[in-house]
Residue frames relative to the residue before (quaternion, step in Angstrom):
aa qw qx qy qz dx dy dz
M 1.0000 0.0000 0.0000 0.0000 0.00 0.00 0.00
P 0.4662 -0.6987 0.4717 0.2681 3.56 -0.96 0.84
I 0.3656 -0.6844 0.5876 0.2294 3.52 -1.30 0.47
Y 0.1362 -0.7962 0.5879 0.0440 3.55 -0.76 1.10
E 0.3047 -0.7435 0.5739 0.1581 3.53 -1.12 0.79
Y 0.0919 -0.7924 0.6031 0.0052 3.55 -0.94 1.00
Q 0.0797 -0.7599 0.6405 0.0771 3.54 -1.32 0.42
C 0.3809 -0.7096 0.5496 0.2221 3.54 -1.03 0.89
N 0.3846 -0.7319 0.5180 0.2194 3.57 -0.85 0.95
A 0.6302 0.5378 -0.3372 0.4471 3.62 1.21 -0.37
C 0.8318 0.1641 -0.0646 0.5263 3.60 0.70 -1.06
E 0.4066 -0.7510 0.4243 0.3010 3.61 1.36 -0.01
H 0.3286 0.7276 -0.5206 0.3027 3.58 1.16 0.62
T 0.1880 -0.7747 0.5968 0.0908 3.60 -0.92 0.96
F 0.0805 0.7999 -0.5886 0.0855 3.58 -0.89 0.93
D 0.3416 -0.7239 0.5693 0.1877 3.55 -1.29 0.50
L 0.0706 -0.7818 0.6188 0.0314 3.56 -1.16 0.70
I 0.3076 -0.6963 0.6130 0.2115 3.55 -1.13 0.72
Q 0.0911 0.8039 -0.5737 0.1277 3.54 -0.60 1.20
K 0.5237 -0.5696 0.5150 0.3688 3.52 -1.31 0.31
I 0.6184 -0.5537 0.4012 0.3873 3.56 -1.18 0.49
A 0.6942 0.4899 -0.2695 0.4533 3.58 1.04 -0.79
D 0.5141 0.6518 -0.4230 0.3633 3.65 1.22 -0.26
K 0.4848 -0.6454 0.5064 0.3031 3.55 -1.15 0.67
P 0.5801 -0.5908 0.4220 0.3692 3.60 -1.10 0.62
V 0.4815 -0.6607 0.5010 0.2840 3.57 -1.11 0.74
K 0.2299 -0.7814 0.5671 0.1226 3.58 -0.98 0.82
K 0.7056 0.4759 -0.2640 0.4538 3.60 1.04 -0.78
C 0.3676 -0.7258 0.5482 0.1939 3.55 -0.87 1.05
P 0.4062 -0.7259 0.4922 0.2566 3.64 -0.80 0.91
E 0.6351 0.5462 -0.3242 0.4395 3.62 1.21 -0.42
C 0.8262 0.1949 -0.0868 0.5214 3.60 0.66 -1.07
G 0.4512 -0.7240 0.4219 0.3071 3.60 1.24 -0.33
K 0.5316 0.6244 -0.4166 0.3924 3.61 1.21 0.04
N 0.4770 -0.6692 0.4991 0.2747 3.55 -1.22 0.56
K 0.4122 0.7199 -0.4512 0.3289 3.57 0.77 1.06
A 0.4142 0.7181 -0.4731 0.2981 3.64 1.22 0.24
Q 0.0772 -0.7905 0.6076 0.0036 3.53 -1.06 0.82
K 0.4641 -0.6730 0.5031 0.2805 3.57 -0.99 0.87
L 0.2759 -0.7641 0.5646 0.1458 3.56 -0.94 0.94
V 0.3814 -0.6618 0.5872 0.2680 3.53 -1.27 0.47
S 0.0979 0.8067 -0.5727 0.1081 3.56 -0.58 1.13
A 0.6296 -0.5377 0.4066 0.3862 3.56 -1.29 0.33
P 0.5202 -0.6304 0.4629 0.3430 3.60 -1.04 0.63
S 0.5612 -0.6331 0.4220 0.3258 3.55 -1.21 0.46
F 0.7402 0.2790 -0.2175 0.5718 3.61 1.24 0.04
Q 0.2003 -0.7675 0.5977 0.1165 3.54 -1.23 0.47
L 0.2956 -0.7210 0.5982 0.1867 3.52 -1.09 0.76
K 0.0047 0.8098 -0.5845 0.0511 3.56 -0.58 1.16
G 0.6943 0.4758 -0.3447 0.4157 3.53 -1.25 0.32
T 0.7295 -0.4266 0.3099 0.4356 3.52 -1.29 -0.28
G 0.5783 -0.6053 0.3739 0.3992 3.58 1.20 -0.26
W 0.5531 -0.6374 0.4247 0.3277 3.53 -1.05 0.71
Y 0.6302 0.5411 -0.3500 0.4331 3.60 1.00 -0.70
E 0.6499 0.5319 -0.3144 0.4426 3.54 0.91 -0.91
T 0.7745 0.3819 -0.1999 0.4630 3.57 0.79 -0.98
D 0.7387 0.4467 -0.2443 0.4417 3.60 1.03 -0.60
F 0.8399 0.2189 -0.0844 0.4894 3.58 0.86 -0.81
K 0.6895 0.5513 -0.3084 0.3543 3.55 0.78 -1.00
N 0.8172 0.2732 -0.1177 0.4937 3.60 0.76 -1.00
K 0.1821 0.7791 -0.5779 0.1606 3.60 0.85 0.85
P 0.4615 -0.6766 0.4844 0.3076 3.57 -0.89 0.85
E 0.4630 -0.6779 0.4969 0.2813 3.53 -1.01 0.83
K 0.5013 -0.6281 0.4947 0.3309 3.55 -1.12 0.65
T 0.2941 -0.7608 0.5530 0.1700 3.55 -0.82 1.00
K 0.3765 -0.7074 0.5538 0.2261 3.51 -0.98 0.85
S 0.4190 -0.6939 0.5167 0.2755 3.55 -0.95 0.82
E 0.1570 -0.7917 0.5881 0.0520 3.50 -0.60 1.19
P 0.4779 -0.6587 0.4814 0.3255 3.60 -0.92 0.78
K 0.3861 -0.7191 0.5303 0.2293 3.53 -0.92 0.94
T 0.3343 -0.7282 0.5633 0.2018 3.55 -0.98 0.85
A 0.5204 -0.6304 0.4736 0.3278 3.54 -1.09 0.66
E 0.3359 -0.7368 0.5525 0.1976 3.52 -0.84 1.01
P 0.5329 -0.6264 0.4476 0.3512 3.60 -1.01 0.64
A 0.5124 -0.6513 0.4723 0.3002 3.54 -1.02 0.85
T 0.1711 -0.7969 0.5729 0.0859 3.57 -0.85 0.94
A 0.4939 0.6529 -0.4469 0.3606 3.60 1.21 -0.05
T 0.3492 -0.7341 0.5463 0.2020 3.55 -0.97 0.84
E 0.2488 -0.7642 0.5775 0.1434 3.54 -0.93 0.89
E 0.2319 -0.7891 0.5540 0.1286 3.57 -0.96 0.83
């Protein structure tokens, strides 16, 4: 479940809540009790960096090479 950050517009108290995505935003401030809390937009607690797991793990797997019989090359050495 994601952690959401809230701030009360009345007393400016900031608090975090663990909620389901489908839960409605909280309005009541736990500090002052007024219905002035507002959900803040904040950065996530993790970052995805690099080329990505899909790119490196699955997409570019080398294809299995079939062993092809080698043909005999014609001799180029000159005999005297």
